[in-house]
DRENTOR-929014 format. One record per residue: x, y, z of N, C-alpha, C in turn; residue number from 0. Coordinates in steps of 0.1 Angstrom, whole numbers, plus 5000, padded with zeros to 4 digits. Example, Ala and Ser with C-alpha at 12.3 -4.5 7.8 and 13.67 -1.06 7.14 Angstrom:
[[5132,4943,5078],[5123,4955,5078],[5132,4967,5078],0]
[[5128,4978,5071],[5137,4989,5071],[5129,5000,5079],1]
This chain:
[[9662,0464,6953],[9672,0469,6945],[9666,0475,6932],0]
[[9671,0487,6928],[9665,0493,6916],[9669,0486,6903],1]
[[9661,0487,6893],[9664,0481,6880],[9667,0491,6870],2]
[[9675,0488,6861],[9678,0496,6849],[9672,0490,6837],3]
[[9665,0497,6828],[9659,0493,6816],[9666,0500,6805],4]
[[9672,0492,6795],[9679,0499,6784],[9677,0492,6771],5]
[[9674,0500,6760],[9674,0494,6747],[9687,0494,6741],6]
[[9692,0481,6737],[9704,0480,6730],[9701,0480,6715],7]
[[9707,0489,6707],[9704,0490,6693],[9710,0478,6686],8]
[[9703,0473,6676],[9708,0462,6667],[9702,0465,6653],9]
[[9711,0460,6643],[9707,0462,6629],[9704,0476,6626],10]
[[9694,0479,6618],[9691,0493,6614],[9681,0499,6624],11]
[[9672,0491,6629],[9661,0497,6638],[9656,0488,6648],12]
[[9663,0477,6652],[9659,0468,6663],[9663,0473,6676],13]
[[9656,0470,6687],[9661,0472,6700],[9661,0458,6707],14]
[[9672,0455,6713],[9672,0443,6722],[9671,0449,6737],15]
[[9660,0446,6743],[9658,0452,6756],[9666,0445,6767],16]
[[9673,0453,6775],[9680,0447,6786],[9674,0453,6800],17]
[[9672,0444,6809],[9668,0448,6823],[9678,0442,6832],18]
[[9683,0451,6842],[9693,0445,6851],[9692,0452,6865],19]
[[9697,0446,6875],[9697,0451,6889],[9711,0455,6894],20]
[[9720,0457,6884],[9733,0460,6888],[9743,0448,6888],21]
[[9737,0436,6888],[9745,0424,6889],[9740,0413,6878],22]
[[9727,0410,6879],[9721,0401,6870],[9713,0408,6859],23]
[[9712,0403,6847],[9705,0409,6836],[9696,0398,6829],24]
[[9686,0403,6823],[9678,0396,6812],[9678,0404,6800],25]
[[9677,0398,6788],[9676,0404,6775],[9664,0398,6768],26]
[[9658,0407,6760],[9646,0402,6752],[9649,0403,6737],27]
[[9647,0393,6730],[9647,0392,6715],[9661,0396,6710],28]
[[9672,0389,6714],[9685,0393,6709],[9687,0387,6695],29]
[[9685,0396,6685],[9687,0392,6671],[9702,0391,6668],30]
[[9710,0397,6675],[9725,0395,6674],[9731,0395,6688],31]
[[9743,0390,6689],[9749,0389,6703],[9759,0399,6707],32]
[[9766,0405,6697],[9778,0413,6701],[9774,0425,6709],33]
[[9763,0432,6705],[9759,0444,6712],[9755,0440,6727],34]
[[9749,0429,6729],[9746,0424,6742],[9758,0421,6750],35]
[[9767,0413,6745],[9779,0410,6751],[9787,0422,6756],36]
[[9787,0432,6747],[9795,0445,6750],[9788,0452,6762],37]
[[9775,0452,6761],[9767,0459,6772],[9770,0451,6785],38]
[[9770,0438,6785],[9772,0430,6798],[9786,0434,6803],39]
[[9796,0434,6794],[9809,0437,6799],[9811,0451,6804],40]
[[9805,0460,6797],[9805,0474,6801],[9800,0476,6815],41]
[[9790,0469,6819],[9783,0471,6832],[9786,0460,6842],42]
[[9794,0451,6838],[9798,0441,6848],[9787,0431,6851],43]
[[9778,0427,6842],[9766,0420,6844],[9768,0405,6840],44]
[[9760,0397,6848],[9758,0383,6844],[9745,0381,6837],45]
[[9744,0375,6826],[9732,0373,6819],[9725,0361,6825],46]
[[9713,0363,6831],[9705,0352,6837],[9696,0346,6827],47]
[[9690,0353,6819],[9679,0348,6810],[9678,0356,6797],48]
[[9673,0348,6787],[9670,0354,6774],[9655,0351,6771],49]
[[9647,0361,6769],[9633,0360,6766],[9631,0363,6752],50]
[[9623,0354,6746],[9620,0354,6731],[9605,0356,6730],51]
[[9601,0365,6721],[9586,0367,6718],[9581,0360,6706],52]
[[9590,0358,6696],[9585,0351,6684],[9597,0347,6676],53]
[[9595,0339,6665],[9606,0332,6659],[9614,0339,6648],54]
[[9610,0351,6645],[9618,0358,6634],[9633,0360,6638],55]
[[9641,0359,6627],[9655,0358,6629],[9661,0371,6635],56]
[[9655,0382,6632],[9660,0395,6639],[9657,0395,6654],57]
[[9650,0385,6659],[9647,0384,6673],[9654,0372,6680],58]
[[9659,0363,6671],[9664,0350,6677],[9679,0348,6673],59]
[[9684,0356,6663],[9697,0352,6657],[9709,0352,6666],60]
[[9708,0359,6677],[9720,0359,6687],[9719,0350,6698],61]
[[9708,0342,6699],[9705,0334,6710],[9716,0323,6713],62]
[[9719,0316,6702],[9729,0305,6704],[9742,0310,6709],63]
[[9747,0321,6703],[9760,0327,6707],[9759,0332,6722],64]
[[9748,0338,6725],[9747,0343,6739],[9746,0331,6749],65]
[[9739,0321,6746],[9738,0310,6754],[9751,0303,6756],66]
[[9759,0302,6745],[9772,0295,6746],[9782,0305,6755],67]
[[9780,0317,6753],[9790,0326,6760],[9787,0328,6775],68]
[[9774,0327,6778],[9770,0331,6792],[9763,0320,6800],69]
[[9758,0310,6793],[9750,0299,6800],[9737,0303,6804],70]
[[9732,0315,6799],[9718,0320,6802],[9708,0310,6799],71]
[[9697,0310,6807],[9685,0302,6804],[9677,0309,6793],72]
[[9671,0302,6784],[9663,0307,6773],[9649,0303,6774],73]
[[9640,0313,6772],[9626,0311,6772],[9619,0316,6760],74]
[[9609,0309,6755],[9602,0314,6743],[9589,0307,6742],75]
[[9582,0311,6731],[9568,0306,6729],[9567,0291,6726],76]
[[9556,0286,6731],[9554,0271,6730],[9553,0266,6716],77]
[[9547,0274,6707],[9543,0268,6694],[9550,0273,6682],78]
[[9562,0278,6684],[9570,0284,6672],[9584,0277,6672],79]
[[9589,0276,6660],[9604,0271,6659],[9613,0280,6666],80]
[[9621,0274,6675],[9630,0282,6684],[9644,0276,6684],81]
[[9654,0284,6688],[9667,0279,6689],[9668,0270,6702],82]
[[9667,0257,6701],[9669,0248,6712],[9682,0248,6718],83]
[[9683,0244,6731],[9673,0241,6740],[9667,0254,6747],84]
[[9655,0253,6751],[9648,0264,6758],[9636,0259,6766],85]
[[9631,0268,6775],[9619,0264,6782],[9608,0272,6774],86]
[[9597,0264,6770],[9587,0270,6763],[9576,0274,6772],87]
[[9570,0286,6768],[9560,0292,6777],[9547,0295,6769],88]
[[9536,0294,6776],[9522,0296,6770],[9514,0306,6778],89]
[[9503,0310,6772],[9493,0318,6779],[9491,0314,6794],90]
[[9493,0324,6803],[9490,0320,6817],[9502,0315,6825],91]
[[9513,0312,6818],[9525,0308,6826],[9531,0321,6832],92]
[[9539,0318,6843],[9546,0329,6850],[9561,0325,6850],93]
[[9569,0334,6846],[9584,0332,6847],[9590,0342,6856],94]
[[9598,0337,6866],[9605,0346,6875],[9619,0348,6872],95]
[[9623,0360,6869],[9637,0364,6865],[9641,0376,6873],96]
[[9653,0377,6878],[9658,0388,6887],[9648,0390,6899],97]
[[9642,0380,6903],[9632,0381,6914],[9619,0387,6910],98]
[[9616,0389,6896],[9604,0396,6891],[9596,0386,6884],99]
[[9583,0385,6888],[9574,0375,6881],[9568,0382,6868],100]
[[9571,0375,6857],[9566,0380,6844],[9555,0370,6840],101]
[[9543,0375,6837],[9532,0368,6832],[9533,0367,6817],102]
[[9529,0355,6811],[9530,0353,6797],[9517,0355,6791],103]
[[9516,0362,6780],[9503,0364,6772],[9506,0359,6758],104]
[[9496,0351,6753],[9497,0347,6739],[9490,0358,6731],105]
[[9497,0364,6722],[9492,0376,6714],[9495,0373,6699],106]
[[9487,0364,6693],[9489,0361,6679],[9485,0372,6670],107]
[[9490,0372,6658],[9487,0383,6648],[9499,0384,6639],108]
[[9510,0390,6644],[9522,0391,6637],[9527,0378,6634],109]
[[9529,0369,6643],[9531,0355,6641],[9520,0347,6648],110]
[[9519,0334,6645],[9508,0326,6651],[9510,0323,6666],111]
[[9523,0322,6670],[9526,0318,6684],[9532,0329,6692],112]
[[9531,0341,6688],[9538,0353,6694],[9533,0354,6709],113]
[[9543,0356,6718],[9539,0359,6732],[9545,0372,6737],114]
[[9539,0377,6748],[9544,0390,6754],[9547,0386,6769],115]
[[9556,0394,6775],[9559,0392,6789],[9555,0405,6796],116]
[[9548,0403,6807],[9542,0414,6815],[9545,0412,6830],117]
[[9552,0423,6836],[9554,0423,6850],[9546,0434,6856],118]
[[9538,0432,6867],[9530,0442,6872],[9537,0453,6880],119]
[[9550,0450,6885],[9557,0459,6893],[9571,0458,6892],120]
[[9578,0467,6884],[9592,0468,6884],[9596,0482,6889],121]
[[9600,0483,6901],[9603,0495,6908],[9590,0505,6908],122]
[[9579,0498,6909],[9567,0507,6911],[9559,0509,6898],123]
[[9564,0504,6886],[9557,0506,6874],[9556,0493,6866],124]
[[9544,0490,6861],[9543,0477,6852],[9552,0479,6840],125]
[[9556,0467,6835],[9565,0466,6824],[9560,0456,6814],126]
[[9560,0459,6801],[9555,0450,6790],[9566,0449,6780],127]
[[9570,0436,6777],[9579,0433,6765],[9569,0427,6754],128]
[[9566,0435,6744],[9556,0431,6735],[9560,0426,6721],129]
[[9574,0426,6720],[9579,0421,6707],[9574,0429,6695],130]
[[9569,0423,6685],[9564,0430,6673],[9549,0430,6672],131]
[[9542,0428,6684],[9528,0429,6683],[9523,0444,6684],132]
[[9529,0451,6693],[9525,0466,6694],[9538,0474,6692],133]
[[9537,0484,6684],[9547,0495,6683],[9542,0508,6688],134]
[[9550,0518,6691],[9545,0531,6694],[9539,0536,6681],135]
[[9526,0539,6682],[9519,0545,6670],[9515,0535,6660],136]
[[9518,0522,6662],[9515,0511,6652],[9514,0497,6658],137]
[[9513,0488,6649],[9513,0473,6653],[9520,0466,6642],138]
[[9524,0453,6645],[9531,0445,6636],[9522,0441,6624],139]
[[9530,0438,6613],[9523,0433,6601],[9517,0419,6604],140]
[[9506,0415,6597],[9500,0403,6600],[9506,0392,6590],141]
[[9517,0386,6594],[9524,0376,6586],[9517,0363,6587],142]
[[9512,0359,6599],[9507,0346,6602],[9493,0346,6607],143]
[[9489,0357,6614],[9476,0358,6620],[9466,0365,6612],144]
[[9454,0365,6618],[9442,0372,6612],[9440,0386,6618],145]
[[9433,0395,6611],[9429,0407,6617],[9422,0406,6630],146]
[[9413,0396,6631],[9405,0394,6643],[9415,0390,6654],147]
[[9425,0381,6652],[9434,0377,6662],[9442,0389,6667],148]
[[9447,0397,6658],[9455,0409,6662],[9447,0419,6669],149]
[[9434,0421,6665],[9426,0430,6672],[9424,0426,6687],150]
[[9422,0413,6688],[9420,0407,6701],[9433,0408,6710],151]
[[9444,0406,6704],[9457,0407,6710],[9459,0421,6716],152]
[[9457,0431,6707],[9459,0444,6710],[9449,0449,6721],153]
[[9436,0444,6720],[9427,0447,6730],[9432,0442,6745],154]
[[9438,0431,6745],[9443,0425,6758],[9454,0433,6763],155]
[[9463,0437,6754],[9474,0446,6758],[9469,0459,6763],156]
[[9460,0465,6756],[9454,0478,6759],[9447,0478,6773],157]
[[9443,0466,6778],[9437,0465,6791],[9446,0466,6802],158]
[[9459,0465,6799],[9470,0467,6810],[9469,0481,6816],159]
[[9475,0483,6828],[9474,0496,6834],[9480,0507,6825],160]
[[9474,0519,6826],[9478,0530,6817],[9493,0533,6819],161]
[[9499,0532,6831],[9512,0536,6833],[9522,0524,6830],162]
[[9517,0514,6824],[9526,0503,6819],[9536,0508,6809],163]
[[9549,0505,6812],[9560,0509,6802],[9559,0499,6790],164]
[[9559,0504,6778],[9557,0495,6766],[9570,0494,6759],165]
[[9576,0482,6759],[9589,0481,6753],[9588,0473,6740],166]
[[9587,0481,6729],[9586,0476,6716],[9600,0473,6710],167]
[[9600,0465,6700],[9614,0460,6696],[9618,0466,6683],168]
[[9612,0477,6678],[9617,0484,6666],[9614,0499,6668],169]
[[9624,0507,6662],[9623,0521,6662],[9616,0525,6650],170]
[[9603,0522,6650],[9594,0525,6638],[9585,0538,6641],171]
[[9588,0545,6652],[9578,0554,6657],[9575,0565,6647],172]
[[9585,0571,6642],[9583,0583,6633],[9574,0579,6620],173]
[[9578,0567,6614],[9570,0564,6603],[9556,0560,6607],174]
[[9554,0553,6618],[9541,0550,6623],[9532,0563,6625],175]
[[9539,0573,6631],[9532,0585,6635],[9528,0593,6622],176]
[[9536,0592,6611],[9532,0599,6599],[9519,0592,6594],177]
[[9517,0580,6595],[9505,0573,6591],[9494,0577,6601],178]
[[9497,0576,6614],[9486,0580,6623],[9480,0593,6621],179]
[[9489,0603,6618],[9484,0617,6615],[9476,0617,6602],180]
[[9479,0609,6593],[9470,0608,6580],[9456,0603,6584],181]
[[9455,0594,6594],[9443,0589,6598],[9435,0598,6608],182]
[[9442,0604,6617],[9437,0614,6627],[9443,0627,6626],183]
[[9442,0635,6616],[9449,0648,6615],[9445,0658,6625],184]
[[9434,0656,6632],[9429,0666,6642],[9433,0662,6657],185]
[[9440,0651,6658],[9444,0646,6671],[9455,0654,6677],186]
[[9453,0663,6687],[9463,0672,6691],[9474,0664,6700],187]
[[9469,0654,6707],[9479,0646,6715],[9489,0639,6705],188]
[[9484,0635,6694],[9492,0628,6684],[9502,0638,6678],189]
[[9497,0650,6675],[9506,0661,6669],[9517,0664,6679],190]
[[9514,0666,6692],[9524,0669,6702],[9534,0658,6704],191]
[[9529,0645,6704],[9538,0634,6705],[9548,0632,6693],192]
[[9542,0635,6682],[9551,0634,6670],[9562,0644,6670],193]
[[9559,0656,6675],[9569,0667,6676],[9580,0662,6686],194]
[[9575,0657,6698],[9585,0652,6708],[9594,0641,6702],195]
[[9588,0631,6695],[9596,0620,6690],[9606,0625,6679],196]
[[9602,0634,6671],[9611,0640,6661],[9623,0646,6668],197]
[[9621,0653,6679],[9632,0659,6686],[9641,0648,6692],198]
[[9635,0637,6697],[9643,0626,6702],[9652,0620,6692],199]
[[9646,0618,6680],[9654,0611,6669],[9664,0620,6663],200]
[[9662,0633,6663],[9672,0642,6659],[9685,0642,6667],201]
[[9683,0638,6680],[9694,0637,6689],[9699,0622,6690],202]
[[9693,0614,6681],[9696,0600,6681],[9693,0592,6694],203]
[[9682,0596,6700],[9677,0590,6712],[9665,0582,6709],204]
[[9663,0571,6716],[9651,0562,6714],[9638,0569,6717],205]
[[9627,0566,6710],[9614,0571,6714],[9607,0562,6724],206]
[[9614,0551,6727],[9608,0541,6736],[9615,0540,6749],207]
[[9610,0534,6759],[9596,0528,6760],[9585,0539,6759],208]
[[9574,0535,6754],[9562,0543,6754],[9554,0539,6767],209]
[[9542,0543,6768],[9533,0539,6779],[9519,0536,6773],210]
[[9512,0526,6779],[9499,0522,6774],[9490,0533,6774],211]
[[9490,0542,6784],[9481,0553,6783],[9482,0562,6772],212]
[[9495,0565,6769],[9498,0573,6757],[9494,0566,6745],213]
[[9497,0554,6743],[9493,0547,6730],[9478,0547,6728],214]
[[9471,0546,6739],[9456,0547,6737],[9451,0560,6732],215]
[[9460,0571,6734],[9456,0584,6728],[9461,0587,6714],216]
[[9471,0580,6710],[9477,0583,6697],[9478,0572,6687],217]
[[9477,0559,6691],[9479,0548,6682],[9466,0543,6675],218]
[[9465,0545,6662],[9453,0542,6655],[9449,0527,6656],219]
[[9458,0519,6658],[9455,0504,6659],[9449,0501,6673],220]
[[9452,0509,6683],[9445,0507,6696],[9432,0515,6696],221]
[[9430,0524,6686],[9418,0534,6686],[9409,0530,6674],222]
[[9410,0518,6668],[9403,0515,6656],[9388,0516,6657],223]
[[9382,0515,6670],[9368,0517,6672],[9364,0531,6675],224]
[[9374,0540,6677],[9371,0554,6679],[9365,0560,6668],225]
[[9354,0568,6669],[9347,0573,6658],[9356,0580,6647],226]
[[9366,0588,6652],[9374,0595,6643],[9383,0585,6634],227]
[[9388,0574,6640],[9396,0565,6633],[9387,0556,6624],228]
[[9376,0551,6629],[9367,0543,6621],[9361,0551,6609],229]
[[9358,0563,6612],[9352,0571,6602],[9363,0574,6591],230]
[[9375,0576,6594],[9385,0578,6584],[9387,0566,6576],231]
[[9387,0554,6582],[9389,0542,6575],[9377,0540,6565],232]
[[9365,0542,6570],[9354,0540,6561],[9354,0549,6550],233]
[[9358,0561,6552],[9359,0571,6540],[9370,0566,6531],234]
[[9381,0562,6536],[9392,0558,6528],[9389,0546,6519],235]
[[9381,0536,6524],[9377,0524,6517],[9364,0526,6509],236]
[[9357,0536,6513],[9343,0537,6507],[9334,0527,6511],237]
[[9336,0521,6523],[9328,0510,6528],[9322,0514,6542],238]
[[9311,0521,6542],[9306,0526,6555],[9300,0516,6564],239]
[[9298,0504,6559],[9292,0493,6567],[9302,0483,6574],240]
[[9315,0487,6573],[9325,0478,6580],[9323,0476,6595],241]
[[9324,0464,6599],[9323,0461,6614],[9337,0464,6620],242]
[[9338,0461,6633],[9351,0465,6640],[9363,0458,6634],243]
[[9361,0445,6631],[9372,0437,6625],[9375,0442,6611],244]
[[9365,0445,6604],[9366,0450,6590],[9374,0463,6590],245]
[[9371,0472,6600],[9378,0484,6601],[9392,0482,6604],246]
[[9395,0473,6613],[9409,0470,6618],[9417,0464,6606],247]
[[9411,0455,6598],[9417,0449,6587],[9420,0460,6576],248]
[[9411,0468,6574],[9413,0479,6564],[9423,0489,6568],249]
[[9424,0492,6581],[9434,0501,6586],[9448,0495,6585],250]
[[9449,0482,6588],[9462,0476,6586],[9466,0475,6571],251]
[[9457,0473,6562],[9460,0472,6548],[9464,0487,6543],252]
[[9457,0497,6548],[9460,0510,6545],[9475,0514,6549],253]
[[9478,0509,6561],[9492,0511,6565],[9502,0504,6557],254]
[[9499,0492,6552],[9508,0484,6544],[9512,0491,6532],255]
[[9503,0499,6526],[9506,0506,6513],[9508,0521,6515],256]
[[9509,0526,6527],[9510,0540,6529],[9524,0545,6525],257]
């Protein structure tokens, strides 16, 4: 049975991802409930599961209302404050929803216990729900983790197959790409992608999901070891001796103040 993947807009720039098979659905990081409930009603769906990547309120705020309204099972990271009751998941666990096995990856950096959900085959294509660890053209701020942790987390995500659909939870793409183009002004793939995304947003369409292969060509945080990115960071900081982690840390700091 074919599956439909849909980003439900929430707040000013969040996406609550919904995946359904025409009857049963899962949602990821529901910061609010009403948009999800409206989507379920519109499509005649039963909510089977709620997947949470990390504890921030814009990802968890709708969980209690959705649980009460639908009876859906809730899953989230093992080591973060969560809206109880739920099943807690850690690195290496597998969760089966809609008949699909999702592997759990611990990807700290944005928060200390952040997890991602990865399925190797949803209608022939791998699928990644990465929360706020990876964005199109960017990565999450380091609120609780270290640059070394985030670099390692992104390395692990980057090792997923190139055709993996990347479901990020914020529409930050255009602002991320403005920064990326400051870092890599000569990246032609980046320039073309920015033009494409500008066209999508002008029509109020989402830029997501992205793909891992695309992100590897345009996202400076996945390309921090690339000579063009590392060179730009070293020139920006005036520190030619930075190691890989130092480059990544300086890149993230540059983005923070960009």
